[in-house]
Structures are given as C-alpha cells and as structure tokens.
N, C-alpha and C positions, 0 to 999 in steps of 0.2 A: 651425315650431312648428305644433302639431296644435291645431285648435279644438276645444275640449270645453265641454259645457255645464255650468253652475254645479251642484255638488253631485256631478259624475261624479269619482269618485277617479282620481287620477294613477296612470298605469302606472307602475310601479317594477320593475326587473330584481331579482331575489333576488342577495343577495350571494353571491360567488362563494367557494368554499372552497378551500383547498390540497387537492392530491391526497393520498388516503390513504398511497400508496406511491410514492416516487420511484425505486425499483429501484437505488438506490445501496448497499443493504446487500448485495445480491446480487451486484452488480458487486465490491463489495471483496472478498466472501467467495471469488467465482470467482478474483480475482487471487492471494488467498493461497493457494487451493489448487492453482493452476496452477503457481506458483512454489515451493510448498512450504516457504514463509516460516514459520521457527519463530515460535509466539505464546504469549503467556501469557493464561489466560482466569480471571478473578475470578467466582467463583458469587456467587448471591444471599447464600447465608451464609457469607460471606468466606473460603472455601476457594479456593486457587490452583492450577491445574493448567497444565501446559507440555505442548506438541507442537505438530503441525502438522496443519491442516484439510484432510482426505483428502476429505471429502464433506459437502454441505449441502443442505437442502430448505427447505420454508417454515416448519417447525417445530422442526428440530434440527441439529446438525452432528456431524460425527464427527471426533473428536480422536485421531489417531494419535499413540502415544508409544514412545519406545525404553525397553526394560526394566521396562515396565508395561503392564497392560492398555489398550486402546483403548478409549475411551468414546463413547457416544453421549449428547449432552446437549441438553436441551430448550433452545429459546432463552429461553424465559421465566424459566428458571433462570440466565441469564447477565447480571452485572452490567456487564462490560466485557470486550472483547477487545484487546490489546495486542501489536503487534509486538515481539519480541525484538530486541536488535541483532544484526547480523551481524558476528562476529568474523573480522577479517582480521589475518593477522601482522604487526607492525611491523617494519619494515626500518631499521636504523640505518645512513644512508649516509654518517657521518663514519669509519667504520672498514672500509669495503670496499675492498678492495685494488682498483686499476683499473690497466689495462696501461700500461706506459711510452709516453710520446708519442714518435713518431718524431721523428728528427731532422730541422730544417728543410731544405729542399733550396735551394740557392743558383739565383736566377734569372738566366739569362744575358741580357746586354742584345741588344736586336736589333741585327741586322747591317744598317747602315745602305748595303751594298752591294747588297743583294739587292731 
C-alpha cells in the first residue's frame, strides 16, 4: 500500500465500459450471406420482407428476393432479422418397401480331423 499524505485524493481507476461493438452482428450477417439462408426482416413500420442477405456493410443490407425487386435496407429501419426454417422433405419410413432379406445360410460345424 502506498503512503500518501492526509488530504491527498486517493487514486481510482475510471470505471471500464463495455465495448461499443462486439462484432457479433457482422459475424452473424456474414454467416447468413455465405449460406444464403432465407430470412424474414421486420421493419420499424411493421412491414415484413423476406429473401436472403446478399451484401451488408456498416449502415445497410441488401436483401435479394425471388419474384420481387431487391432491396437496400438501412439497418436503423430494421426491427429484427429472423431466419426462416429450412423445409426438408419428410420421409415416411413405415411404408417404404425394403428388399427381402437373404435366406440364412447354414454354418457347417468345424471338422475335428483337420
């Protein structure tokens, strides 16, 4: 402990603040863009648009849509981005025909003379 004279203010470190940007948003948008995952974007005015993210930067994203014009959307206009579920065909295995099993072969006993 340091010696200080009476009346001298104690040295205190300023409180540490969390970082302004953790870069998680950029990592998430990059993953969505690379995989071309379908997303649903709800805008601040409650409008919902769907497509996939083709490009993003600090201020906006480009949403590519099928059968509709592509959109450049400012990030401050986005309420949230949600991934659309990927639809996979459901296979019913109860009614799938399977090849008949081969008949079992008889195992010959070992020859004790050998």
